[in-house]
N, C-alpha and C positions, 0 to 999 in steps of 0.2 A: 123368708122371702125368696131365697134361691130355689127352694123346693117348689114354691108357687110358680115362679117363672119357668123353671125346667119342666114342670108338669104341663103347663098350658102351652109352652112352646112345642113340646114333643107331640101333644095332641093336635095342635093346629097345623103342623107340617106333615102332610101325608107322604108315605113312601120313604121315610127317613131310614128305614132299616137296610136299604140298598147300598148306602154309602160305606158303611163299615165293611161289608162284604167286598165291594169294589176296591177299597183301599188295601184290604188283605190280599186280594188277587194280584194287584199291581205290585205290592211289596214283595210277595213271594216270587213272582215271575222275574223281577229285576234281581233279586237276591240269587235265584237259581242261575240266571244267565251270567252274573258276575262270578259265581262259584265255578261254573263250567269254563269260563274264559281263564280264570286263575289256575285251574287244574291242568288245562290243556296247553298253557303257555310254555314255551321252551325255556330251559334254564339259562341259555345264553341271552335271550331277550330280557329276562328278569334281571340278570346281572348288569346288562347294559343300561336298563332303565334306573336301577338303583344307584349306579355310578354317575348319572347325569348331573346331579347337583355338585358333585365333587370335581368335575372336569374343568370347571372354570378357573 
């Protein structure tokens, strides 16, 4: 029954192949931006942020 629903649902909705590509582009861009920010962050800033929970 799942194959029947999946087969007819995919056929009835046109342009469905766009969404996986869009989600991959969004994920890759966010991951790249986060990596760049993490690599470019100063060591002092990272230490300050890591000690925030312990300062209370």
